[in-house]
TILUMKOL-642837 format. One record per atom (N, C-alpha, C): residue number from 1; residue in three letters; x, y, z. Coordinates in Angstrom, 1 decimal. Atoms other than C-alpha are relative to their C-alpha. Layout:
REM residues N
[NUM,"ALA",[X,Y,Z]]
...
REM end
This chain:
REM residues 117
[1,"MET",[-1.2,0.2,-0.8]]
[1,"MET",[72.7,107.5,79.4]]
[1,"MET",[1.0,1.2,-0.2]]
[2,"PRO",[-1.0,-1.1,0.1]]
[2,"PRO",[75.3,110.2,80.2]]
[2,"PRO",[1.2,-0.4,-0.8]]
[3,"THR",[-1.2,0.3,0.8]]
[3,"THR",[78.3,110.5,78.0]]
[3,"THR",[1.3,0.0,0.7]]
[4,"THR",[-1.1,0.0,-0.9]]
[4,"THR",[80.7,110.9,80.9]]
[4,"THR",[-0.1,-0.9,1.1]]
[5,"ARG",[0.0,0.9,-1.1]]
[5,"ARG",[81.6,108.6,83.7]]
[5,"ARG",[-0.1,0.9,1.3]]
[6,"HIS",[0.2,-0.7,-1.3]]
[6,"HIS",[80.6,109.8,87.2]]
[6,"HIS",[0.4,-0.8,1.2]]
[7,"ARG",[-0.4,0.7,-1.2]]
[7,"ARG",[82.2,108.8,90.4]]
[7,"ARG",[-1.0,0.3,1.2]]
[8,"ASP",[0.8,-0.3,-1.1]]
[8,"ASP",[80.4,108.5,93.7]]
[8,"ASP",[0.3,1.3,0.7]]
[9,"THR",[-0.3,-1.2,-0.7]]
[9,"THR",[80.0,111.6,95.7]]
[9,"THR",[0.6,-0.2,1.4]]
[10,"ASP",[-0.7,0.3,-1.3]]
[10,"ASP",[81.3,109.9,98.9]]
[10,"ASP",[1.5,-0.2,-0.3]]
[11,"ALA",[-1.5,0.1,0.2]]
[11,"ALA",[85.0,110.7,98.5]]
[11,"ALA",[0.6,-0.4,1.2]]
[12,"GLN",[-0.7,0.5,-1.1]]
[12,"GLN",[87.4,109.0,100.7]]
[12,"GLN",[1.1,1.0,0.4]]
[13,"SER",[-1.0,-0.9,-0.5]]
[13,"SER",[89.8,111.1,102.8]]
[13,"SER",[1.3,-0.7,0.1]]
[14,"VAL",[-1.3,0.5,-0.1]]
[14,"VAL",[93.5,110.5,102.7]]
[14,"VAL",[0.8,0.8,1.1]]
[15,"THR",[-0.7,-0.7,-1.0]]
[15,"THR",[95.6,111.3,105.7]]
[15,"THR",[1.3,0.5,-0.6]]
[16,"THR",[-1.3,-0.5,0.5]]
[16,"THR",[98.6,113.5,105.1]]
[16,"THR",[1.1,-0.7,0.7]]
[17,"ALA",[-1.1,0.8,-0.5]]
[17,"ALA",[101.8,111.6,105.6]]
[17,"ALA",[0.9,0.9,0.8]]
[18,"ALA",[-1.0,-0.8,-0.8]]
[18,"ALA",[104.1,112.8,108.3]]
[18,"ALA",[1.4,-0.1,-0.6]]
[19,"GLU",[-1.4,0.1,0.5]]
[19,"GLU",[107.8,113.4,107.7]]
[19,"GLU",[0.6,-1.4,0.3]]
[20,"SER",[-0.6,1.3,-0.1]]
[20,"SER",[109.7,110.2,107.2]]
[20,"SER",[1.0,0.0,1.2]]
[21,"ARG",[-0.8,0.2,-1.2]]
[21,"ARG",[111.7,108.8,110.1]]
[21,"ARG",[1.5,0.5,-0.3]]
[22,"GLU",[-1.4,-0.4,0.4]]
[22,"GLU",[115.0,109.3,108.2]]
[22,"GLU",[0.2,1.5,-0.1]]
[23,"ALA",[0.0,-1.4,0.1]]
[23,"ALA",[114.2,112.9,107.4]]
[23,"ALA",[0.0,0.7,1.4]]
[24,"ASP",[0.1,-0.6,-1.4]]
[24,"ASP",[113.3,113.6,111.1]]
[24,"ASP",[1.4,-0.2,0.7]]
[25,"GLN",[-1.3,0.2,-0.7]]
[25,"GLN",[116.6,112.0,112.3]]
[25,"GLN",[1.1,0.9,-0.6]]
[26,"ARG",[-1.0,-0.9,0.7]]
[26,"ARG",[118.6,113.9,109.7]]
[26,"ARG",[-0.1,1.5,0.5]]
[27,"HIS",[0.2,-1.4,-0.5]]
[27,"HIS",[117.0,117.2,110.9]]
[27,"HIS",[0.5,0.1,1.4]]
[28,"ARG",[-0.5,-0.1,-1.4]]
[28,"ARG",[117.7,116.4,114.6]]
[28,"ARG",[1.5,-0.1,0.1]]
[29,"MET",[-1.5,0.1,0.0]]
[29,"MET",[121.3,115.4,113.8]]
[29,"MET",[0.6,1.3,-0.4]]
[30,"ARG",[-0.5,-1.3,0.4]]
[30,"ARG",[121.9,118.7,112.0]]
[30,"ARG",[-0.2,1.0,1.1]]
[31,"GLN",[0.2,-0.9,-1.1]]
[31,"GLN",[120.4,120.6,114.9]]
[31,"GLN",[1.0,-0.3,1.1]]
[32,"TYR",[-1.0,0.4,-1.0]]
[32,"TYR",[122.6,118.7,117.3]]
[32,"TYR",[1.4,0.5,-0.3]]
[33,"LEU",[-1.3,-0.4,0.4]]
[33,"LEU",[125.7,119.4,115.3]]
[33,"LEU",[0.2,1.5,0.0]]
[34,"GLY",[0.0,-1.5,0.0]]
[34,"GLY",[124.8,123.1,115.0]]
[34,"GLY",[0.2,0.5,1.5]]
[35,"THR",[-0.1,-0.4,-1.4]]
[35,"THR",[124.3,123.4,118.8]]
[35,"THR",[1.4,-0.4,0.5]]
[36,"MET",[-1.3,0.4,-0.5]]
[36,"MET",[127.6,121.5,119.5]]
[36,"MET",[1.1,0.9,-0.6]]
[37,"THR",[-0.9,-1.0,0.7]]
[37,"THR",[129.4,123.8,117.0]]
[37,"THR",[0.0,1.3,0.8]]
[38,"LEU",[0.1,-1.2,-0.8]]
[38,"LEU",[128.1,126.8,118.9]]
[38,"LEU",[0.6,-0.2,1.3]]
[39,"ARG",[-0.6,0.3,-1.3]]
[39,"ARG",[129.2,125.2,122.1]]
[39,"ARG",[1.5,0.1,-0.1]]
[40,"THR",[-1.4,-0.1,0.2]]
[40,"THR",[132.7,124.8,120.8]]
[40,"THR",[0.5,1.4,-0.2]]
[41,"VAL",[-0.3,-1.4,0.1]]
[41,"VAL",[132.8,128.4,119.7]]
[41,"VAL",[-0.1,0.7,1.3]]
[42,"CYS",[0.1,-0.6,-1.3]]
[42,"CYS",[131.6,129.4,123.1]]
[42,"CYS",[1.2,-0.4,0.9]]
[43,"PHE",[-1.1,0.5,-0.8]]
[43,"PHE",[134.3,127.3,124.7]]
[43,"PHE",[1.3,0.7,-0.4]]
[44,"VAL",[-1.2,-0.7,0.4]]
[44,"VAL",[137.1,128.8,122.6]]
[44,"VAL",[0.0,1.5,0.4]]
[45,"LEU",[0.1,-1.4,-0.4]]
[45,"LEU",[135.8,132.4,123.2]]
[45,"LEU",[0.1,0.2,1.5]]
[46,"ALA",[-0.2,-0.1,-1.4]]
[46,"ALA",[135.7,131.7,126.9]]
[46,"ALA",[1.4,-0.1,0.4]]
[47,"VAL",[-1.5,0.1,-0.3]]
[47,"VAL",[139.4,130.8,126.8]]
[47,"VAL",[0.7,1.2,-0.5]]
[48,"VAL",[-0.7,-1.1,0.6]]
[48,"VAL",[140.4,133.6,124.5]]
[48,"VAL",[-0.3,1.4,0.5]]
[49,"ILE",[0.4,-1.3,-0.4]]
[49,"ILE",[138.4,136.6,125.7]]
[49,"ILE",[0.3,0.2,1.5]]
[50,"ASP",[-0.4,-0.3,-1.4]]
[50,"ASP",[139.6,138.3,128.9]]
[50,"ASP",[-0.8,1.2,0.5]]
[51,"ASP",[0.9,-1.1,-0.4]]
[51,"ASP",[136.6,140.4,129.8]]
[51,"ASP",[-1.2,-0.6,0.8]]
[52,"TRP",[1.1,0.5,-0.8]]
[52,"TRP",[133.4,140.1,131.9]]
[52,"TRP",[-0.9,-1.0,-0.7]]
[53,"TYR",[0.9,0.9,0.7]]
[53,"TYR",[131.4,138.3,129.2]]
[53,"TYR",[0.7,-1.3,-0.4]]
[54,"ARG",[-0.6,1.3,0.0]]
[54,"ARG",[133.9,135.5,129.3]]
[54,"ARG",[-0.9,-1.0,0.7]]
[55,"TRP",[0.9,0.9,-0.7]]
[55,"TRP",[131.5,134.0,131.8]]
[55,"TRP",[-1.3,-0.4,-0.7]]
[56,"VAL",[1.2,0.3,0.8]]
[56,"VAL",[128.6,134.2,129.4]]
[56,"VAL",[0.4,-1.1,-1.0]]
[57,"PHE",[-0.4,1.1,0.9]]
[57,"PHE",[130.6,132.1,126.9]]
[57,"PHE",[0.3,-1.3,0.8]]
[58,"ALA",[-0.2,1.2,-0.8]]
[58,"ALA",[131.6,129.7,129.7]]
[58,"ALA",[-1.3,-0.7,0.4]]
[59,"LEU",[1.3,0.5,-0.3]]
[59,"LEU",[128.0,129.3,130.7]]
[59,"LEU",[-0.6,-0.7,-1.2]]
[60,"GLY",[0.4,0.6,1.2]]
[60,"GLY",[127.1,128.6,127.1]]
[60,"GLY",[0.6,-1.3,-0.3]]
[61,"ALA",[-0.7,1.2,0.2]]
[61,"ALA",[129.8,126.0,126.9]]
[61,"ALA",[-0.5,-1.1,0.9]]
[62,"VAL",[0.4,1.0,-1.0]]
[62,"VAL",[128.4,124.3,130.0]]
[62,"VAL",[-1.5,-0.4,-0.3]]
[63,"VAL",[1.5,0.3,0.1]]
[63,"VAL",[124.6,124.5,129.2]]
[63,"VAL",[-0.4,-0.5,-1.4]]
[64,"LEU",[0.3,0.5,1.4]]
[64,"LEU",[124.6,123.9,125.4]]
[64,"LEU",[0.0,-1.5,-0.2]]
[65,"PRO",[0.1,1.4,0.2]]
[65,"PRO",[125.3,120.2,125.6]]
[65,"PRO",[-1.3,-0.6,0.5]]
[66,"PHE",[1.3,0.4,-0.5]]
[66,"PHE",[122.2,119.7,127.8]]
[66,"PHE",[-1.1,0.3,-1.0]]
[67,"ILE",[1.0,-0.5,0.9]]
[67,"ILE",[120.1,121.7,125.4]]
[67,"ILE",[0.1,-0.9,-1.3]]
[68,"ALA",[-0.1,0.8,1.2]]
[68,"ALA",[121.5,119.7,122.4]]
[68,"ALA",[-0.5,-1.4,0.2]]
[69,"VAL",[0.5,1.4,-0.2]]
[69,"VAL",[120.8,116.3,123.9]]
[69,"VAL",[-1.5,0.0,0.2]]
[70,"VAL",[1.4,0.0,-0.1]]
[70,"VAL",[117.3,117.3,124.9]]
[70,"VAL",[-0.7,0.2,-1.3]]
[71,"ALA",[0.6,-0.3,1.4]]
[71,"ALA",[116.6,118.7,121.4]]
[71,"ALA",[0.1,-1.2,-0.9]]
[72,"VAL",[-0.2,1.2,0.9]]
[72,"VAL",[118.0,115.6,119.7]]
[72,"VAL",[-0.9,-1.2,0.3]]
[73,"ASN",[0.9,1.1,-0.5]]
[73,"ASN",[115.8,113.3,121.8]]
[73,"ASN",[-1.4,0.3,-0.2]]
[74,"ALA",[1.3,-0.5,0.1]]
[74,"ALA",[112.7,115.3,121.1]]
[74,"ALA",[-0.5,-0.5,-1.4]]
[75,"VAL",[0.6,0.6,1.3]]
[75,"VAL",[111.0,113.1,118.4]]
[75,"VAL",[-1.3,0.7,-0.3]]
[76,"ALA",[1.3,-0.7,0.4]]
[76,"ALA",[108.3,114.9,116.4]]
[76,"ALA",[-1.1,-1.0,0.1]]
[77,"PRO",[1.1,0.9,-0.1]]
[77,"PRO",[104.9,113.5,117.2]]
[77,"PRO",[-0.7,-0.3,-1.3]]
[78,"ARG",[0.8,0.3,1.2]]
[78,"ARG",[102.9,111.7,114.5]]
[78,"ARG",[-1.3,0.6,0.1]]
[79,"VAL",[1.3,-0.7,-0.1]]
[79,"VAL",[99.9,113.8,113.7]]
[79,"VAL",[-1.1,-0.9,-0.5]]
[80,"ARG",[1.1,0.9,0.4]]
[80,"ARG",[96.7,111.9,113.7]]
[80,"ARG",[-1.3,0.9,-0.1]]
[81,"GLY",[1.3,-0.7,0.2]]
[81,"GLY",[93.3,113.1,112.5]]
[81,"GLY",[0.1,1.1,-1.0]]
[82,"ARG",[-0.1,-1.0,1.1]]
[82,"ARG",[94.7,115.5,109.9]]
[82,"ARG",[-0.2,-0.6,-1.3]]
[83,"ARG",[0.4,0.7,1.3]]
[83,"ARG",[93.1,114.7,106.6]]
[83,"ARG",[-0.2,1.1,-1.0]]
[84,"THR",[0.3,-0.9,1.1]]
[84,"THR",[92.9,116.2,103.2]]
[84,"THR",[-1.1,-0.7,-0.8]]
[85,"PRO",[1.1,0.7,0.8]]
[85,"PRO",[89.6,115.5,101.4]]
[85,"PRO",[0.3,-0.1,-1.4]]
[86,"VAL",[-0.1,0.2,1.4]]
[86,"VAL",[89.6,114.1,97.9]]
[86,"VAL",[-1.3,0.5,-0.6]]
[87,"THR",[1.2,-0.6,0.6]]
[87,"THR",[87.2,116.1,95.8]]
[87,"THR",[-0.4,-0.9,-1.2]]
[88,"PRO",[0.4,0.8,1.1]]
[88,"PRO",[85.2,113.9,93.4]]
[88,"PRO",[-0.1,0.8,-1.3]]
[89,"SER",[0.1,-0.8,1.2]]
[89,"SER",[85.3,114.9,89.8]]
[89,"SER",[-0.6,-0.9,-1.1]]
[90,"VAL",[0.6,0.7,1.1]]
[90,"VAL",[83.7,113.9,86.5]]
[90,"VAL",[1.1,-0.3,-1.0]]
[91,"ASP",[-1.0,0.4,1.0]]
[91,"ASP",[85.9,112.0,84.0]]
[91,"ASP",[-0.4,0.6,-1.3]]
[92,"PRO",[0.3,-0.6,1.3]]
[92,"PRO",[86.0,114.1,80.8]]
[92,"PRO",[0.2,-0.8,-1.2]]
[93,"THR",[-0.3,0.9,1.2]]
[93,"THR",[87.0,111.2,78.6]]
[93,"THR",[-1.3,-0.5,-0.6]]
[94,"PRO",[1.2,0.4,0.6]]
[94,"PRO",[84.2,110.5,76.1]]
[94,"PRO",[-0.1,-1.5,-0.1]]
[95,"LEU",[0.2,1.5,0.1]]
[95,"LEU",[82.7,107.0,76.0]]
[95,"LEU",[0.1,-0.4,-1.5]]
[96,"LEU",[0.0,0.5,1.4]]
[96,"LEU",[83.1,104.9,72.9]]
[96,"LEU",[-1.4,-0.1,-0.6]]
[97,"THR",[1.4,0.2,0.4]]
[97,"THR",[79.4,104.2,72.7]]
[97,"THR",[-0.9,0.8,0.9]]
[98,"ASP",[1.0,-0.7,-0.8]]
[98,"ASP",[76.3,105.9,74.0]]
[98,"ASP",[-0.8,-1.1,0.8]]
[99,"ARG",[0.8,1.0,-0.7]]
[99,"ARG",[74.9,102.5,75.2]]
[99,"ARG",[0.7,-0.3,1.4]]
[100,"GLY",[-0.5,0.3,-1.3]]
[100,"GLY",[75.3,101.4,78.8]]
[100,"GLY",[0.8,-1.3,0.0]]
[101,"TYR",[-0.8,1.3,-0.2]]
[101,"TYR",[77.1,98.3,80.1]]
[101,"TYR",[-0.8,-1.2,-0.5]]
[102,"VAL",[0.7,1.2,0.5]]
[102,"VAL",[76.2,95.1,78.2]]
[102,"VAL",[0.8,-1.2,0.6]]
[103,"HIS",[-0.6,1.2,-0.6]]
[103,"HIS",[76.9,91.8,80.1]]
[103,"HIS",[0.3,-1.0,-1.1]]
[104,"VAL",[-0.4,1.0,0.9]]
[104,"VAL",[78.9,89.4,78.0]]
[104,"VAL",[0.3,-1.3,0.8]]
[105,"PRO",[-0.3,1.2,-0.8]]
[105,"PRO",[78.8,85.8,79.3]]
[105,"PRO",[1.4,-0.5,-0.1]]
[106,"SER",[-1.4,0.4,0.0]]
[106,"SER",[82.1,84.3,80.2]]
[106,"SER",[0.2,-1.3,-0.8]]
[107,"THR",[-0.1,1.2,0.9]]
[107,"THR",[81.4,81.0,78.3]]
[107,"THR",[-1.0,0.2,-1.1]]
[108,"VAL",[0.8,-0.1,1.2]]
[108,"VAL",[80.0,80.8,74.8]]
[108,"VAL",[-0.5,-1.4,-0.2]]
[109,"ARG",[0.6,1.2,0.3]]
[109,"ARG",[77.5,78.1,74.1]]
[109,"ARG",[-0.6,0.0,-1.4]]
[110,"HIS",[0.5,0.2,1.3]]
[110,"HIS",[76.7,76.9,70.6]]
[110,"HIS",[-1.1,-1.0,0.0]]
[111,"PRO",[1.0,1.1,0.1]]
[111,"PRO",[73.6,75.0,69.7]]
[111,"PRO",[0.5,-1.3,-0.4]]
[112,"GLU",[-0.6,1.3,0.5]]
[112,"GLU",[75.8,72.4,68.0]]
[112,"GLU",[0.5,-0.8,1.2]]
[113,"ASP",[-0.6,0.7,-1.1]]
[113,"ASP",[77.5,71.6,71.3]]
[113,"ASP",[-1.1,-0.6,0.9]]
[114,"GLU",[1.1,0.5,-0.8]]
[114,"GLU",[74.2,71.1,73.1]]
[114,"GLU",[-0.6,-1.3,-0.7]]
[115,"ARG",[0.6,1.1,0.7]]
[115,"ARG",[73.0,68.6,70.4]]
[115,"ARG",[0.9,-1.2,0.2]]
[116,"ARG",[-0.9,1.1,-0.1]]
[116,"ARG",[76.2,66.5,70.7]]
[116,"ARG",[0.0,-0.7,1.4]]
[117,"GLY",[0.2,0.7,-1.2]]
[117,"GLY",[75.6,65.9,74.3]]
[117,"GLY",[0.6,0.3,1.2]]
REM end
């Protein structure tokens, strides 16, 4: 008998977990707030600046809310079929004995009990 335990060679695959729903929502909310902050800056600069690129800032102030809403509603897809294989390994823990498995019955019978009846 071998002195180490050996597992089956058919290893099961574990799918990699996608990002949690809370983390995805947190990421999308930060992205939305960043876009809306940029929109506010564009709006202020469109009011303050008195040059031709004032219209670029005005266009940014008008278009950025649409981009922010579309981005915040774009939920990340759950990835299916992506797996990480589990590599089988040999357990290096030595066995207590060199003998194999010995079945021990769950009930103990004594000859004295059988004579009583």
